[in-house]
C-alpha positions in Angstrom: 0.0 0.0 0.0 1.5 3.3 -1.0 1.3 6.5 1.0 -0.6 9.6 0.0 0.9 11.2 -3.1 2.3 14.6 -2.8 0.2 17.4 -4.2 1.6 18.6 -7.5 2.0 22.3 -7.7 -0.3 24.0 -10.1 0.7 26.5 -12.7 -0.6 29.3 -10.6 1.6 28.3 -7.6 4.8 28.3 -9.6 7.0 31.4 -9.6 7.3 33.2 -12.9 10.7 32.6 -14.6 13.5 35.1 -14.2 15.5 36.3 -17.1 18.6 34.2 -17.7 21.0 37.0 -17.0 23.4 36.7 -14.1 24.2 40.4 -13.9 20.5 41.4 -13.8 19.6 38.9 -11.2 22.7 39.7 -9.1 22.2 43.5 -9.0 18.4 43.2 -8.7 18.9 41.1 -5.5 21.6 43.5 -4.2 19.4 46.6 -4.5 16.4 44.8 -3.2 18.4 44.0 -0.1 19.7 47.6 0.1 16.2 48.9 0.1 15.6 47.2 3.5 18.5 49.2 5.1 16.8 52.5 4.3 14.3 54.5 6.4 11.3 53.2 4.4 12.7 49.6 4.9 12.7 50.2 8.6 9.1 51.4 8.4 8.3 48.1 6.6 9.9 46.1 9.3 8.2 48.2 12.0 4.9 47.5 10.2 5.3 43.8 10.9 5.1 44.3 14.6 1.8 44.3 16.5 1.8 48.1 17.0 2.9 48.5 13.4 0.0 46.4 12.1 -2.4 48.6 14.1 -0.9 51.7 12.6 -1.1 50.3 9.1 -4.7 49.4 9.6 -5.5 52.9 10.9 -3.5 54.4 8.0 -5.4 52.4 5.4 -8.6 53.9 6.6 -7.3 57.5 6.1 -4.8 57.1 3.2 -4.1 54.6 0.5 -0.6 53.5 -0.2 -0.1 56.1 -3.0 -1.2 59.0 -0.8 1.0 57.8 2.0 4.1 57.8 -0.3 3.2 61.3 -1.5 2.9 62.5 2.0 6.2 60.7 2.9 8.1 62.4 0.0 6.6 65.9 0.6 7.4 65.8 4.4 11.0 64.8 3.7 11.4 67.5 1.1 10.2 70.1 3.7 12.5 68.5 6.4 15.5 68.8 4.1 14.8 72.5 3.4 14.4 73.1 7.2 17.6 71.3 7.9 19.4 73.4 5.3 18.1 76.6 6.9 19.2 75.3 10.3 22.7 74.4 9.2 23.4 77.4 7.0 22.0 80.1 9.3 25.0 82.0 10.8 27.5 79.7 9.1 29.8 82.5 8.0 30.0 83.9 11.6 30.7 80.5 13.0 33.6 79.9 10.7 35.0 83.3 11.4 34.8 82.8 15.2 36.2 79.2 15.1 39.3 79.1 12.9 40.6 75.9 14.5 37.4 74.0 14.3 37.4 70.2 14.2 34.9 67.4 13.7 35.2 66.4 17.4 33.8 69.6 18.7 30.5 69.6 16.8 27.3 69.5 18.8 25.1 66.4 18.8 22.3 68.0 16.8 24.7 68.8 14.0 25.8 65.1 13.9 22.2 64.0 14.0 21.2 66.2 11.1 24.2 65.2 9.0 23.6 61.4 9.6 19.9 61.8 8.7 20.9 63.6 5.5 23.2 60.7 4.6 20.5 58.2 5.3 18.0 60.0 3.1 20.4 60.4 0.2 21.1 56.7 0.4 17.4 55.9 0.5 16.5 58.1 -2.5 19.4 56.8 -4.6 18.5 53.2 -4.0 14.8 53.8 -4.6 15.5 55.6 -7.9 17.8 52.8 -9.1 15.2 50.2 -8.2 12.4 52.1 -9.9 14.5 52.7 -13.0 16.0 49.2 -13.5 14.6 46.5 -11.1 11.1 47.2 -9.9 9.3 45.8 -12.9 11.8 42.9 -13.0 11.1 41.8 -9.4 7.4 42.7 -9.3 6.0 39.2 -10.5 8.0 37.4 -7.8 6.9 39.7 -5.0 3.3 39.4 -6.2 3.7 35.6 -6.1 5.0 35.8 -2.5 2.1 37.9 -1.4 -0.4 35.5 -3.0 1.2 32.5 -1.2 1.1 34.3 2.1 -2.6 35.2 1.6 -3.4 31.5 0.7 -1.8 30.3 3.9 -4.0 32.7 5.8 -7.1 31.4 3.9 -7.5 34.7 2.1 -7.8 35.4 -1.6 -5.3 37.6 -3.4 -5.4 38.8 -7.0 -2.0 39.5 -8.5 -1.6 42.9 -10.1 0.5 43.8 -13.1 3.3 46.3 -12.7 2.3 49.9 -13.3 3.1 53.3 -12.0 0.2 55.4 -10.5 0.7 58.1 -13.2 3.5 59.5 -15.3 2.8 63.1 -14.2 2.7 62.1 -10.6 6.0 60.2 -10.9 7.7 63.2 -12.4 6.4 65.5 -9.7 7.6 63.1 -7.0 11.0 63.0 -8.8 11.2 66.8 -8.6 10.5 66.6 -4.9 13.3 64.0 -4.5 15.6 66.2 -6.7 15.1 69.3 -4.5 15.4 67.2 -1.4 18.8 65.7 -2.4 20.1 69.2 -3.2 19.1 70.4 0.2 20.6 67.3 2.0 23.9 67.8 0.2 23.9 71.4 1.2 23.5 70.1 4.8 26.5 67.8 4.3 28.7 70.6 2.9 27.7 72.8 5.9 28.7 70.0 8.2 32.1 69.6 6.4 32.7 73.4 6.5 31.9 73.5 10.2 34.2 70.5 10.8 37.2 72.0 9.0 37.2 69.2 6.3 36.2 71.5 3.5 36.9 75.2 2.7 35.7 77.6 0.0 38.2 78.5 -2.7 37.0 82.1 -2.6 37.8 83.4 0.9 35.8 86.6 0.3 32.6 84.7 -0.4 30.0 85.1 2.4 28.7 81.7 3.4 25.0 81.3 4.2 21.9 79.3 3.2 21.8 80.7 -0.3 25.5 80.1 -0.9 25.6 76.5 0.1 22.3 75.8 -1.8 23.6 77.5 -4.9 26.9 75.5 -4.8 25.0 72.2 -4.2 22.7 73.0 -7.2 25.6 73.8 -9.5 27.4 70.6 -8.6 24.2 68.7 -9.3 24.2 70.0 -12.9 27.8 70.8 -13.8 29.9 68.4 -11.7 32.3 71.3 -11.1 34.0 71.4 -7.7 36.3 74.4 -8.3 34.4 76.4 -5.7 35.6 74.1 -2.9 39.1 73.5 -1.5 39.3 69.9 -0.3 41.1 69.3 3.0 40.8 65.5 3.5 39.5 62.4 1.8 36.0 62.6 3.4 35.2 65.8 1.5 36.5 64.1 -1.7 34.1 61.2 -1.1 31.2 63.5 -0.5 31.8 65.5 -3.7 32.2 62.3 -5.7 28.9 60.9 -4.3 27.2 64.1 -5.2 28.4 64.0 -8.7 27.3 60.3 -9.2 23.8 61.0 -7.6 23.4 64.1 -9.8 24.3 62.2 -12.9 21.9 59.4 -12.1 18.9 61.6 -11.2 19.4 64.1 -14.1 20.4 61.9 -17.0 18.8 58.6 -16.3 15.7 58.9 -14.1 14.4 62.3 -15.1 15.1 61.7 -18.8 13.2 58.5 -18.8 10.0 59.7 -17.2 9.9 63.2 -18.8 9.7 61.4 -22.1 6.6 59.6 -20.9 4.5 62.6 -20.1 1.3 63.0 -22.2 1.7 65.3 -25.1 -0.9 68.1 -25.2 -2.9 68.9 -28.4 -1.6 71.7 -30.6 -3.5 74.3 -32.7 -0.6 74.5 -35.3 -1.8 73.0 -38.6 1.6 71.5 -39.4 2.1 70.0 -36.0 -1.4 68.5 -35.8 -1.3 67.1 -39.3 -4.0 69.3 -40.9 -1.8 70.9 -43.5 -0.9 69.1 -46.8 2.8 69.1 -46.0 2.2 67.6 -42.6 0.1 64.9 -44.2 2.9 64.3 -46.7 5.5 63.8 -43.9 3.2 61.6 -41.9 2.6 59.3 -44.9 -1.0 60.2 -45.6 0.0 61.7 -49.0 3.2 61.5 -50.9 5.6 64.4 -51.1 5.6 64.2 -54.9 1.8 64.8 -54.9 2.3 67.8 -52.7 5.0 69.3 -54.9 3.0 68.8 -58.1 1.1 71.6 -59.8 -2.2 72.0 -57.9 -4.0 72.6 -61.2 -2.9 69.2 -62.6 -5.8 67.3 -61.1 -8.3 69.9 -62.4 -6.9 69.6 -65.9 -7.3 65.8 -65.8 -10.9 66.1 -64.6 -11.8 68.6 -67.3 -10.1 66.5 -70.0 
């Protein structure tokens, strides 16, 4: 007598196949792990606790996940701006009164703001890389895991295809992240200036909120570090990271989603295809027909 046969997995229970690319699978897994070491990853872990589950249940009654992400991004953009104001206010006077400043003598609140700035820059960078390269790739497997967990609880779960909430919304959130990263790097530069690890090349320049924001903005676009005089390797590392993040967010992420924005209608006859030349270029009529004598067809009809 044979024992009970094992249940054969159905097609719905099997994971969707991954691409046969070692480099894609490797980096997709790496950045998926890195996302758990960010602030949003810590929130996900906290949501698994008993108190976190109650908070998530309360939040779902007030906000959906998209609205929560929007609120999360906007609050951090405002926090970055406030931190830049806090670190840049009176910076020039502090540097003048403390010529022998060191990193050891910095107050605890300065350290806390700088560490939080580093954490947010890391989180935004990882999130943008995941959204650009790996989110759509890993989505079917994460949906399968959610479906399996729901089946174990006796609940039904319908898998959803990968899609963004909206292209316009995505670009606006990217602009918030862009502004936030510029402010956080301004905070880091203020910290390096206060610690004596970075100096301005122009000694006559008055340092303040607008100055550090302007220099951070210029470095985001031009990758030019001539305005700074580097004292040690920590400042070199910060400037290099700023250049890489700026290149990523400007050329890769923004360029991709800006091209996906819906195109508005135009009243120009050539642009909307109403003119004969526009129809010729679009293939509705041939260019030779457009260039022919307009009285030719009339002559044929009269003949």
